[in-house]
MARDREN-160316 format. One record per residue (C-alpha): x, y, z; residue number from 1. Coordinates in Angstrom, 1 decimal, decimal comma. Example, Ala and Ser with C-alpha at 12.3 -4.5 7.8 and 13.67 -1.06 7.14 Angstrom:
<pts>
      u      v      w  nr
   12,3   -4,5    7,8   1
   13,7   -1,1    7,1   2
</pts>
This chain:
<pts>
      u      v      w  nr
  -16,1  -15,5  -29,1   1
  -15,7  -18,7  -27,7   2
  -13,0  -20,0  -30,3   3
  -11,2  -16,4  -30,0   4
  -10,8  -17,8  -26,1   5
   -9,9  -21,1  -27,0   6
   -6,8  -19,5  -28,8   7
   -5,7  -18,0  -25,7   8
   -2,7  -19,1  -23,7   9
   -1,7  -17,6  -20,5  10
    1,9  -18,2  -18,9  11
    5,2  -15,8  -19,0  12
    6,2  -17,6  -21,5  13
    3,6  -17,8  -23,9  14
    3,1  -14,1  -23,7  15
    6,4  -12,8  -23,2  16
    6,6  -10,2  -25,6  17
    3,5   -8,1  -23,8  18
    5,4   -9,0  -20,5  19
    8,5   -7,8  -21,2  20
    6,9   -4,6  -22,7  21
    4,9   -4,0  -19,1  22
    8,1   -5,1  -17,4  23
   10,1   -1,9  -18,7  24
    7,3   -0,1  -18,7  25
    7,1   -0,8  -14,8  26
   10,7    0,0  -14,6  27
   10,1    3,8  -15,9  28
    6,6    3,7  -13,3  29
    9,2    3,1  -10,5  30
   12,0    5,4  -11,5  31
    9,3    8,6  -11,1  32
    9,5    7,7   -7,7  33
   13,1    6,8   -7,3  34
   13,7   10,6   -8,4  35
   12,4   12,2   -5,2  36
   13,7    9,5   -2,4  37
   17,3   10,5   -1,4  38
   16,6   14,4   -2,1  39
   13,1   15,6   -1,0  40
   13,3   15,8    2,5  41
   17,0   17,7    1,5  42
   14,8   20,4   -0,6  43
   12,5   21,1    2,1  44
   15,6   21,5    5,0  45
   17,9   23,4    2,7  46
   15,6   25,5    0,5  47
   12,1   26,2    2,2  48
   14,0   26,0    5,8  49
   11,7   23,7    7,0  50
   12,4   22,2   10,3  51
    9,6   20,4   11,8  52
    9,7   16,6   11,0  53
    5,9   16,3   10,3  54
    5,5   19,0    8,1  55
    8,3   18,1    5,9  56
    6,9   14,3    5,6  57
    3,6   15,6    4,5  58
    4,5   15,0    0,7  59
    4,3   11,1    1,9  60
    0,9   11,7    3,4  61
    0,3   13,0    0,3  62
    1,1   10,8   -1,9  63
    0,0    7,6    0,0  64
   -3,4    8,8    0,4  65
   -3,8    9,9   -3,2  66
   -2,0    6,4   -4,1  67
   -4,2    4,3   -2,0  68
   -8,1    5,7   -3,0  69
   -6,2    5,5   -6,7  70
   -5,6    2,1   -6,6  71
   -8,5    0,8   -5,1  72
  -10,4    2,8   -8,1  73
   -8,0    1,5  -10,4  74
   -8,7   -2,4   -9,9  75
  -12,3   -1,7  -10,0  76
  -12,1    0,3  -13,6  77
   -9,6   -2,4  -14,8  78
  -12,5   -4,6  -14,0  79
  -15,2   -2,2  -15,4  80
  -13,4   -1,0  -18,7  81
   -9,9   -2,9  -19,2  82
   -6,4   -2,5  -18,0  83
   -4,9   -0,6  -20,5  84
   -7,0    2,9  -20,5  85
   -6,2    2,8  -17,0  86
   -2,6    2,6  -17,5  87
   -2,7    6,1  -20,3  88
   -4,6    7,9  -18,5  89
   -2,2    6,8  -15,5  90
    0,9    8,4  -17,9  91
   -1,2   11,5  -18,7  92
   -2,0   12,3  -15,1  93
    1,8   12,1  -14,4  94
    2,5   14,9  -17,1  95
    3,0   17,5  -15,0  96
    5,2   16,1  -11,5  97
    9,0   16,8  -12,9  98
    7,9   20,1  -14,0  99
    6,4   21,3  -10,9 100
    9,5   19,7   -8,9 101
   12,0   21,6  -10,7 102
   10,5   25,2  -10,3 103
    8,3   24,6   -7,2 104
    8,4   27,9   -5,7 105
    7,2   26,9   -2,7 106
    6,8   23,7   -0,8 107
    2,5   23,6   -1,4 108
    3,8   23,2   -5,3 109
    6,1   20,1   -3,8 110
    2,9   18,7   -1,7 111
    0,6   19,3   -5,6 112
    3,0   17,4   -7,6 113
    2,7   14,3   -5,1 114
   -0,9   14,3   -5,3 115
   -0,5   13,5   -9,0 116
    2,6   11,5   -8,8 117
    0,2    9,1   -6,3 118
   -2,6    9,2   -8,4 119
   -0,2    8,4  -11,4 120
    1,5    5,2   -9,5 121
   -2,0    4,1   -8,3 122
   -3,0    4,0  -11,9 123
    0,3    2,6  -13,6 124
    1,4    0,3  -11,2 125
   -1,6   -1,3  -10,4 126
   -2,8   -1,6  -14,1 127
    1,0   -3,4  -14,8 128
    0,5   -5,6  -11,9 129
   -3,0   -7,0  -13,1 130
   -1,9   -7,5  -16,6 131
    0,9   -9,5  -15,6 132
   -0,9  -11,8  -13,4 133
   -3,2  -11,9  -16,1 134
   -0,8  -13,1  -18,8 135
    0,5  -15,3  -16,2 136
   -1,7  -17,4  -15,4 137
   -1,9  -19,8  -12,3 138
    1,6  -21,4  -12,1 139
    3,6  -19,0  -12,0 140
    1,9  -15,8  -10,1 141
    4,8  -15,4   -7,7 142
    7,5  -15,5  -10,4 143
    5,4  -12,9  -12,2 144
    5,2  -10,5   -9,5 145
    8,8  -11,3   -8,3 146
   10,1  -10,0  -11,5 147
    7,3   -7,0  -11,4 148
    8,9   -5,7   -8,3 149
   12,4   -6,5   -9,4 150
   12,8   -4,1  -12,2 151
   10,3   -1,9  -10,7 152
   12,4   -1,1   -7,0 153
   15,6   -1,7   -9,1 154
   14,6    1,4  -10,8 155
   13,9    3,3   -7,7 156
   16,8    2,5   -6,3 157
   19,2    3,3   -9,9 158
   17,1    6,4   -9,8 159
   17,4    7,6   -6,2 160
   21,5    6,8   -6,4 161
   21,5    9,0   -9,6 162
   19,2   11,7   -8,6 163
   21,6   11,9   -5,3 164
   24,7   11,8   -7,2 165
   23,3   14,8   -9,6 166
   22,1   17,0   -6,2 167
   25,6   16,5   -5,0 168
   27,2   17,7   -8,0 169
   24,9   20,3   -9,9 170
   22,7   21,3   -7,1 171
   19,2   20,3   -5,5 172
   16,9   21,8   -8,3 173
   16,1   21,5  -11,0 174
   18,6   19,2  -12,5 175
   17,7   15,8  -10,6 176
   14,4   16,3  -11,9 177
   15,3   16,1  -15,5 178
   15,0   12,1  -16,3 179
   11,7   12,7  -15,3 180
   10,3   13,9  -18,2 181
   11,9   10,9  -20,1 182
   10,5    8,6  -17,8 183
    7,3    9,8  -18,4 184
    7,2   10,3  -22,1 185
    8,4    6,7  -22,5 186
    6,4    5,1  -20,2 187
    3,0    7,2  -22,1 188
    4,6    6,4  -25,8 189
    5,2    2,5  -25,0 190
    1,6    2,3  -23,1 191
   -0,1    4,1  -26,2 192
    1,3    2,7  -28,5 193
    2,8   -1,1  -27,9 194
    0,7   -2,7  -25,0 195
   -2,7   -4,7  -25,7 196
   -5,4   -5,5  -23,6 197
   -4,9   -8,2  -21,1 198
   -8,6   -8,4  -19,6 199
   -9,6  -11,5  -22,2 200
   -7,0  -13,7  -20,5 201
   -8,6  -13,0  -17,2 202
  -12,1  -14,5  -18,7 203
  -10,4  -17,0  -19,7 204
   -8,8  -17,9  -17,0 205
  -12,1  -18,0  -15,3 206
  -13,3  -20,2  -18,0 207
  -11,4  -23,1  -17,5 208
  -12,5  -23,9  -13,7 209
  -16,0  -24,5  -13,5 210
  -16,7  -24,4  -10,1 211
  -15,1  -20,9  -10,5 212
  -17,3  -19,5  -14,0 213
  -20,5  -20,9  -12,0 214
  -19,1  -19,0   -8,7 215
  -20,9  -15,5   -8,1 216
  -19,3  -12,3   -8,4 217
  -19,3  -11,0   -4,9 218
  -20,8   -7,0   -4,4 219
  -18,1   -4,2   -4,6 220
  -18,9   -3,9   -1,0 221
  -18,3   -7,7    0,2 222
  -15,0   -7,3   -1,4 223
  -14,0   -4,4    0,6 224
  -14,9   -6,0    3,7 225
  -13,8   -9,8    2,9 226
  -10,6   -8,4    1,8 227
   -9,9   -5,8    5,0 228
  -11,5   -8,1    7,9 229
  -13,1  -10,8    7,4 230
  -11,3  -13,4    5,1 231
   -8,6  -14,4    7,3 232
   -6,4  -14,8    4,2 233
   -6,9  -11,7    2,5 234
   -7,0   -9,3    5,7 235
   -4,0  -10,3    6,8 236
   -2,4   -9,7    3,6 237
   -4,4   -6,2    3,9 238
   -2,7   -6,1    7,5 239
    1,2   -6,4    6,2 240
    0,7   -4,8    3,6 241
   -0,3   -1,9    5,5 242
    2,3   -2,1    7,9 243
    5,3   -2,8    5,2 244
    4,5    0,3    3,0 245
    4,5    2,3    6,3 246
    7,8    1,2    6,6 247
    8,7    2,3    3,1 248
    7,5    5,6    4,4 249
    9,3    6,0    6,6 250
   12,2    4,7    4,7 251
   11,1    7,2    2,1 252
   10,9   10,4    4,6 253
   12,7    9,4    7,9 254
   15,8    7,9    6,8 255
   17,7   10,5    4,7 256
   17,0   12,9    8,0 257
   18,2   10,3   10,3 258
   21,2    9,8    7,8 259
   21,8   13,6    7,2 260
   21,5   14,4   11,2 261
   24,7   11,5   12,2 262
   26,7   13,3    9,6 263
   26,1   12,0    6,4 264
   26,6   13,6    2,7 265
   24,5   13,2   -0,1 266
   26,7   11,3   -1,7 267
   26,4    8,9    1,7 268
   23,1    9,0    1,8 269
   22,2    8,5   -1,9 270
   24,0    4,9   -1,3 271
   21,6    4,3    1,2 272
   18,5    5,4   -0,5 273
   19,8    3,2   -3,4 274
   20,6    0,2   -1,4 275
   17,5   -0,8    0,2 276
   15,0   -0,8   -3,3 277
   18,1   -2,4   -5,1 278
   18,5   -5,5   -2,7 279
   14,5   -5,3   -2,7 280
   14,2   -6,0   -6,3 281
   16,9   -7,8   -7,2 282
   16,1  -10,6   -4,5 283
   12,5  -11,0   -5,3 284
   13,6  -12,0   -9,1 285
   13,7  -15,5   -6,3 286
   11,4  -14,8   -3,5 287
    8,6  -14,9   -6,1 288
    9,9  -17,7   -7,8 289
   10,6  -19,5   -4,4 290
    6,9  -19,1   -2,8 291
    5,7  -20,9   -5,9 292
    7,5  -23,7   -4,3 293
    7,7  -23,7   -1,0 294
    4,3  -21,4   -0,4 295
    3,6  -17,9    1,0 296
    2,6  -17,7    4,5 297
    6,1  -18,2    5,7 298
    8,4  -16,4    3,6 299
    5,6  -13,3    4,4 300
    6,0  -13,7    8,7 301
    9,9  -14,2    8,1 302
   10,1  -10,9    5,8 303
    8,8   -8,9    8,3 304
   10,6  -10,0   11,1 305
   13,8  -10,0    9,4 306
   12,5   -5,9    8,3 307
   12,0   -5,3   11,6 308
   15,6   -6,3   12,6 309
   17,0   -4,0    9,8 310
   14,9   -1,1   11,2 311
   16,4   -1,6   14,7 312
   20,2   -1,6   13,3 313
   19,1    1,6   11,6 314
   17,6    3,2   14,8 315
   20,6    2,0   17,1 316
   22,5    5,0   15,4 317
   26,2    3,9   15,0 318
   27,8    4,3   11,8 319
   27,6    4,0    8,3 320
   27,9    0,3    8,0 321
   25,2   -0,5   10,5 322
   23,3    1,8    8,3 323
   24,2   -0,5    5,2 324
   23,0   -3,9    6,7 325
   20,0   -2,4    8,5 326
   19,3   -1,2    4,4 327
   20,3   -4,4    3,0 328
   18,4   -6,2    5,9 329
   15,1   -3,9    5,3 330
   15,4   -4,8    1,9 331
   15,4   -8,6    2,1 332
   12,7   -8,6    4,2 333
   10,6   -6,6    2,0 334
   11,7   -8,8   -1,2 335
   10,2  -11,6    1,1 336
    7,0  -10,3    1,7 337
    6,0   -7,8   -1,1 338
    5,4  -10,2   -4,5 339
    4,2  -13,3   -2,2 340
    1,5  -10,8   -0,8 341
    0,2  -10,6   -4,6 342
    0,7  -14,2   -5,3 343
   -1,9  -14,8   -2,1 344
   -4,2  -12,8   -3,5 345
   -4,2  -14,1   -6,6 346
   -4,1  -17,9   -5,7 347
   -7,6  -17,4   -3,6 348
   -9,6  -14,6   -5,8 349
  -11,6  -15,9   -8,8 350
  -10,4  -14,3  -11,7 351
  -13,3  -12,8  -12,2 352
  -13,0  -10,1   -9,6 353
   -9,3  -10,8   -8,9 354
   -8,3   -6,9   -9,9 355
  -11,0   -5,4   -7,7 356
   -9,6   -7,2   -4,4 357
   -5,8   -6,4   -5,5 358
   -7,1   -2,6   -5,8 359
   -9,0   -2,8   -1,9 360
   -5,4   -4,7   -0,9 361
   -3,3   -2,0   -3,2 362
   -5,9    0,7   -0,8 363
   -4,8   -0,8    2,2 364
   -1,5   -1,0    1,8 365
   -0,4    2,7    0,0 366
   -2,1    3,9    3,3 367
    0,5    2,9    4,6 368
    2,9    5,5    3,5 369
    0,4    7,8    4,9 370
    0,1    6,4    8,3 371
    4,3    5,9    8,7 372
    5,1    9,6    7,6 373
    2,4   10,8    9,8 374
    3,3    8,3   13,4 375
    7,2    9,1   12,5 376
    6,5   12,6   11,8 377
    4,7   13,2   15,0 378
    7,1   10,4   17,1 379
   10,1   12,3   16,0 380
    9,2   15,5   16,8 381
    8,2   14,9   20,3 382
   10,1   12,5   21,4 383
   13,2   12,2   18,7 384
   14,2   10,6   15,3 385
   15,0    7,6   17,5 386
   12,3    6,8   19,1 387
   10,2    7,3   16,0 388
   12,3    4,1   14,6 389
   12,3    1,7   17,6 390
    8,6    2,2   17,4 391
    7,9    1,6   13,7 392
   10,3   -1,4   14,3 393
    8,0   -3,2   16,9 394
    4,8   -2,6   14,9 395
    6,9   -4,5   12,2 396
    7,5   -7,3   14,4 397
    3,8   -7,4   16,0 398
    2,6   -7,3   12,6 399
    4,4  -10,9   11,2 400
    3,4  -12,3   14,8 401
   -0,2  -11,7   13,9 402
   -0,1  -13,2   10,7 403
    1,7  -16,0   11,8 404
   -1,2  -17,0   13,6 405
   -4,3  -15,9   11,4 406
   -2,6  -16,8    7,9 407
   -3,8  -20,0    5,8 408
   -1,0  -21,1    3,4 409
   -2,8  -20,6    0,2 410
   -0,6  -21,9   -2,3 411
   -2,3  -25,2   -2,0 412
   -5,4  -23,5   -2,9 413
   -3,6  -22,6   -6,4 414
   -2,2  -26,1   -7,3 415
   -5,8  -27,4   -6,6 416
   -7,5  -25,0   -8,8 417
   -4,7  -25,5  -11,8 418
   -4,7  -29,4  -11,1 419
   -8,9  -28,9  -11,9 420
</pts>
């Protein structure tokens, strides 16, 4: 066993084949979410004659809660049972989603499909993140997360535009959901036939650091409360992640309604729904690697402030160009934050329980989807779309400010452990 462990090498280049396959699989994971981003609010209004924003955004609440809870268990189960089996189960659960969306006779079918989608995303995206962290090792975590999120959200953006274009030319149902069948079976087949277990890489990394190896693995309760509240760095990561995905939930559900209310058509809405995740995805190639060089904290803080500015531009209700600039700023700010949060956790958490900590973080982060949909839906129904967007911008600004005062720079922890 020890000789086998000695043969294991961490690093992106050292494991490029498996790393590349996981990147490709994560593109299919992202595409499953992108399939909905431009058109579900339009389906709610035009196909099912829904008016209340809170009811329309219920699909994001269902998605966010199911994904958040699944993230928590995905991390824990990945530590206990291994990564690959969780990835395969996630794809199996996604199988009915495109068919339910194609043939949905009522909005309740859409809600149920988003429950399955949320569970699937919690298992598949969480596991691909954990597996890439396992393979990359401590020196290039930021770059690994940047590549992961780049490909995932580039796929979200491309698919969002594609489904908007298909809907504008062929109708809202069922044609925009045909690609989802391809995404599911490609992801499932690759996961079963080509992906290898990576948990032994995490064990190998632990064995390289004697102090970490001798440390006691905390209870799941301790991991939960440290990541949620007690540890100033881990809890700051969870807080920022929660607000970041609150913004993403608003962008997913409320932005298309705001754009439609200002007179934009489906193709223009598709462009705006696509540009934010595409910018987010592309910029993460640079921000993830940049965080390995200059540190994590200020990328996170300034990224949240830039997100707030982007939302303010969209809330100003000016014109298409202002919406476009706002979406670009939101994408840049999110790119500064998203991979850096994951790299921060990996900096300071023992590899033996890293997946569990990531699971707790992703629990809180993706509950932000539900919170964003609920808060923005209720406020927009009571006071209008613009008021909801201004409130979300204010919360985002405060989130970055809290992190500026509470977080420490964590990159030095990773550098210290690597040098041992």
